[in-house]
C-alpha positions as CSV (number, residue, x, y, z in Angstrom):
1,X,-23.6,29.4,-32.4
2,X,-22.0,27.3,-29.6
3,X,-18.3,26.9,-29.5
4,X,-16.4,23.6,-29.7
5,X,-15.8,23.7,-26.0
6,X,-19.5,24.0,-24.9
7,X,-20.9,20.8,-23.6
8,X,-24.6,20.2,-23.0
9,X,-25.5,20.9,-19.5
10,X,-27.0,18.5,-16.9
11,X,-30.3,20.4,-17.5
12,X,-30.2,19.6,-21.2
13,X,-29.4,16.0,-20.6
14,X,-32.3,15.7,-18.1
15,X,-34.7,17.3,-20.6
16,X,-34.0,14.5,-23.1
17,X,-34.2,11.9,-20.3
18,X,-30.5,11.2,-20.2
19,X,-28.5,10.6,-17.1
20,X,-26.3,13.3,-15.6
21,X,-22.9,12.0,-16.8
22,X,-20.0,13.8,-18.3
23,X,-20.5,14.2,-22.1
24,X,-17.7,13.0,-24.3
25,X,-16.7,15.2,-27.2
26,X,-16.5,13.2,-30.5
27,X,-13.6,13.5,-32.8
28,X,-15.9,13.9,-35.8
29,X,-18.9,16.3,-36.1
30,X,-16.7,19.4,-36.5
31,X,-15.8,19.1,-32.8
32,X,-19.4,20.0,-31.8
33,X,-21.0,16.6,-31.2
34,X,-21.2,15.0,-27.8
35,X,-21.8,11.4,-26.8
36,X,-23.9,10.6,-23.7
37,X,-24.5,6.9,-23.1
38,X,-26.4,5.8,-26.3
39,X,-27.2,9.3,-27.5
40,X,-25.5,12.0,-29.6
41,X,-26.2,15.6,-28.8
42,X,-25.4,18.5,-31.2
43,X,-25.8,22.3,-30.9
44,X,-28.4,23.7,-33.3
45,X,-27.6,26.7,-35.5
46,X,-31.0,26.9,-37.2
47,X,-34.0,25.8,-35.1
48,X,-36.4,25.4,-38.0
49,X,-33.9,23.3,-40.0
50,X,-33.2,21.2,-36.9
51,X,-36.8,20.5,-36.2
52,X,-37.5,19.7,-39.9
53,X,-34.6,17.2,-40.0
54,X,-35.8,15.6,-36.8
55,X,-39.4,15.3,-38.1
56,X,-38.1,13.9,-41.4
57,X,-35.7,11.4,-39.8
58,X,-38.4,10.3,-37.5
59,X,-40.5,8.8,-40.4
60,X,-38.1,8.3,-43.3
61,X,-37.5,4.8,-44.3
62,X,-36.0,2.9,-47.3
63,X,-33.5,0.3,-48.4
64,X,-29.7,0.9,-48.9
65,X,-29.1,3.3,-46.0
66,X,-29.5,3.8,-42.3
67,X,-30.4,7.0,-40.4
68,X,-30.3,7.9,-36.7
69,X,-33.7,8.5,-35.1
70,X,-34.3,11.7,-33.2
71,X,-35.0,11.9,-29.5
72,X,-37.8,14.1,-28.1
73,X,-37.6,16.0,-24.8
74,X,-40.1,15.4,-22.1
75,X,-42.4,18.1,-23.6
76,X,-42.3,16.5,-27.0
77,X,-39.9,19.0,-28.6
78,X,-36.9,18.2,-30.7
79,X,-34.8,21.2,-29.7
80,X,-34.1,22.3,-26.1
81,X,-32.1,25.5,-25.5
82,X,-30.2,25.1,-28.7
83,X,-29.5,21.4,-28.5
84,X,-30.9,18.4,-30.4
85,X,-30.4,14.7,-29.4
86,X,-30.2,11.6,-31.6
87,X,-30.0,7.9,-31.0
88,X,-26.4,6.7,-31.6
89,X,-25.8,5.2,-35.1
90,X,-22.7,3.0,-35.3
91,X,-20.1,3.6,-38.0
92,X,-17.0,5.4,-39.2
93,X,-16.6,8.2,-41.7
94,X,-13.9,6.5,-43.7
95,X,-15.4,4.6,-46.6
96,X,-12.0,3.0,-47.2
97,X,-12.1,3.7,-50.9
98,X,-15.6,2.3,-51.6
99,X,-16.7,5.2,-53.7
100,X,-19.4,3.2,-55.4
101,X,-20.8,2.3,-52.0
102,X,-20.8,6.0,-51.1
103,X,-22.7,6.9,-54.2
104,X,-25.1,4.0,-53.9
105,X,-26.0,5.2,-50.4
106,X,-26.7,8.7,-51.8
107,X,-28.9,7.2,-54.6
108,X,-30.9,5.1,-52.1
109,X,-31.3,8.0,-49.7
110,X,-32.5,10.4,-52.3
111,X,-34.9,7.9,-53.7
112,X,-36.5,7.7,-50.3
113,X,-36.7,11.5,-50.2
114,X,-38.5,11.8,-53.5
115,X,-42.0,13.2,-53.0
116,X,-41.1,15.0,-49.8
117,X,-42.4,18.6,-49.9
118,X,-39.9,21.4,-49.5
119,X,-39.9,23.1,-46.1
120,X,-41.0,26.8,-46.3
121,X,-37.7,28.1,-44.8
122,X,-35.8,27.1,-47.9
123,X,-37.3,30.0,-49.7
124,X,-35.3,32.4,-47.5
125,X,-31.5,32.3,-47.3
126,X,-30.7,31.6,-43.7
127,X,-26.9,31.1,-43.5
128,X,-23.8,31.0,-45.6
129,X,-24.5,27.5,-46.9
130,X,-27.8,28.8,-48.4
131,X,-26.0,31.8,-49.8
132,X,-23.4,29.6,-51.5
133,X,-26.1,27.3,-52.9
134,X,-27.9,30.3,-54.5
135,X,-24.6,31.5,-56.0
136,X,-23.9,28.1,-57.4
137,X,-27.3,28.3,-59.2
138,X,-26.8,31.9,-60.3
139,X,-29.7,33.1,-58.2
140,X,-27.3,35.5,-56.3
141,X,-24.0,37.2,-57.1
142,X,-20.9,36.5,-55.1
143,X,-19.3,39.1,-52.9
144,X,-17.6,42.0,-54.7
145,X,-14.5,41.7,-52.6
146,X,-14.2,38.0,-52.3
147,X,-10.7,36.6,-52.9
148,X,-12.2,33.7,-55.0
149,X,-14.7,35.9,-56.9
150,X,-12.8,35.5,-60.3
151,X,-12.5,31.7,-59.9
152,X,-16.2,31.4,-59.0
153,X,-17.3,33.6,-61.9
154,X,-15.1,31.7,-64.5
155,X,-16.7,28.4,-63.5
156,X,-20.3,29.9,-63.7
157,X,-19.6,31.1,-67.2
158,X,-19.1,27.5,-68.2
159,X,-22.3,26.2,-66.6
160,X,-25.2,25.1,-68.7
161,X,-28.3,27.3,-68.2
162,X,-30.4,24.2,-68.9
163,X,-29.4,22.9,-65.5
164,X,-32.0,25.2,-64.0
165,X,-34.8,23.3,-65.8
166,X,-33.9,20.0,-64.3
167,X,-36.5,18.4,-61.9
168,X,-35.9,19.4,-58.3
169,X,-36.5,17.6,-55.0
170,X,-35.3,17.7,-51.4
171,X,-31.7,16.7,-51.3
172,X,-28.9,16.4,-48.7
173,X,-26.4,19.1,-49.7
174,X,-23.4,17.7,-47.8
175,X,-23.8,14.0,-47.9
176,X,-20.2,12.8,-48.6
177,X,-18.8,13.9,-45.2
178,X,-21.9,12.7,-43.4
179,X,-21.9,9.0,-44.2
180,X,-21.1,6.3,-41.6
181,X,-19.8,2.9,-42.7
182,X,-20.1,-0.2,-40.6
183,X,-19.3,-3.7,-41.7
184,X,-22.4,-5.7,-42.5
185,X,-24.7,-2.7,-42.4
186,X,-25.9,-0.2,-45.0
187,X,-24.2,3.2,-44.8
188,X,-25.6,5.7,-42.3
189,X,-26.7,9.2,-43.4
190,X,-26.4,11.8,-40.7
191,X,-26.5,15.6,-40.2
192,X,-29.2,16.3,-42.9
193,X,-28.5,19.5,-44.8
194,X,-31.7,20.3,-46.8
195,X,-31.7,22.0,-50.2
196,X,-34.2,21.9,-53.1
197,X,-32.1,21.0,-56.1
198,X,-31.7,18.3,-58.7
199,X,-30.6,14.9,-57.3
200,X,-27.7,14.8,-59.7
201,X,-26.4,18.0,-58.2
202,X,-26.3,16.3,-54.8
203,X,-24.3,13.5,-56.4
204,X,-22.0,16.1,-58.0
205,X,-21.3,17.7,-54.6
206,X,-20.5,14.2,-53.3
207,X,-18.0,13.6,-56.1
208,X,-16.3,17.0,-55.7
209,X,-15.9,16.4,-51.9
210,X,-14.6,12.9,-52.5
211,X,-12.0,14.0,-55.0
212,X,-11.0,17.2,-53.2
213,X,-10.6,15.9,-49.7
214,X,-11.1,12.1,-49.5
215,X,-8.6,10.7,-52.0
216,X,-11.0,9.7,-54.8
217,X,-9.8,9.6,-58.4
218,X,-11.4,10.0,-61.8
219,X,-13.3,6.7,-61.4
220,X,-15.9,8.4,-59.2
221,X,-16.7,10.8,-62.1
222,X,-17.6,7.8,-64.2
223,X,-19.8,6.5,-61.4
224,X,-21.7,9.8,-60.9
225,X,-22.0,10.4,-64.6
226,X,-24.0,7.2,-64.8
227,X,-26.4,8.9,-62.3
228,X,-26.9,11.9,-64.5
229,X,-24.1,14.2,-63.3
230,X,-22.7,16.5,-66.0
231,X,-19.6,18.6,-66.1
232,X,-21.8,21.6,-65.7
233,X,-23.2,20.2,-62.4
234,X,-19.7,19.4,-61.2
235,X,-18.7,23.0,-61.8
236,X,-21.7,24.2,-59.9
237,X,-20.7,21.9,-57.0
238,X,-17.2,23.4,-57.1
239,X,-18.7,26.9,-57.0
240,X,-20.8,25.8,-54.0
241,X,-17.7,24.8,-52.1
242,X,-15.8,28.0,-53.1
243,X,-18.7,30.2,-52.3
244,X,-19.3,28.5,-48.9
245,X,-15.7,29.0,-47.7
246,X,-15.8,32.6,-49.0
247,X,-19.1,33.5,-47.2
248,X,-18.3,31.6,-44.0
249,X,-17.4,33.9,-41.0
250,X,-15.2,31.1,-39.7
251,X,-12.8,30.9,-42.6
252,X,-10.2,33.2,-43.9
253,X,-7.8,33.5,-46.8
254,X,-5.8,30.4,-45.9
255,X,-8.8,28.2,-45.8
256,X,-10.1,29.7,-49.1
257,X,-6.8,29.0,-50.9
258,X,-6.9,25.4,-49.5
259,X,-10.4,24.9,-50.9
260,X,-9.3,26.4,-54.2
261,X,-6.4,24.0,-54.5
262,X,-8.6,21.0,-53.5
263,X,-11.3,21.9,-56.0
264,X,-8.7,22.3,-58.8
265,X,-8.2,18.6,-58.5
266,X,-11.8,18.1,-59.7
267,X,-11.5,20.6,-62.6
268,X,-8.3,19.0,-63.8
269,X,-10.3,15.8,-64.3
270,X,-13.2,17.3,-66.1
271,X,-13.2,17.1,-69.9
272,X,-11.9,20.4,-71.4
273,X,-10.8,21.6,-68.0
274,X,-10.8,25.3,-67.2
275,X,-8.2,25.6,-64.4
276,X,-8.8,27.8,-61.4
277,X,-6.3,30.4,-60.4
């Protein structure tokens, strides 16, 4: 994994047909995205996932959302020495309280994804996000010594086993923080994070993130429930976030407790809440 300070080299820029200028680090993108003229370059952690996302975004189309188009290198590849490049998509991450607009973008995007076959790499856990996803769906146990183990297991005890029989499709597992808003344009959907889960679960993760970190209130729960989100799916989404911060090599006890406190906001709004602690 490349560090925040690592900029794409002149050789990488040349491979994508970009001029040899000084890349500008973007404030968003976890401090890992770089702007070069009209392109955005990002380090790649999983080559198969990056190639799949580029191939998908090269052909995906639909109403109600925008997506950036991938750039190919001179040899036709989407990944060069651990970097991918994308055409710039205008917009800001702040939805300015338009939670319905955020959800509508997710609904439209996932409608366009319907029918897309799952990539083979999803069958094998590849990183801590995939591990957290499997834990949220009770396909894997959480770590024996995790600080948040008890909180995770309490929420899983309250989940409905029938969730696992819901229809699945390709979903964006981290859509809330990867939407771009621009006046007069449909929301942009960036940094595709592929999972094979029910669409309503993707909306549940969106709601959990919006309440936990973006200032949304209980109204967003009403909105997502209209799209099939249940309390059980919301609890799975909470588990996903708690498991992800627990499994991540980049986060320690302080970050884990912050995530716990943030997710508790969600659980306090769920009917018959079961507080964390």
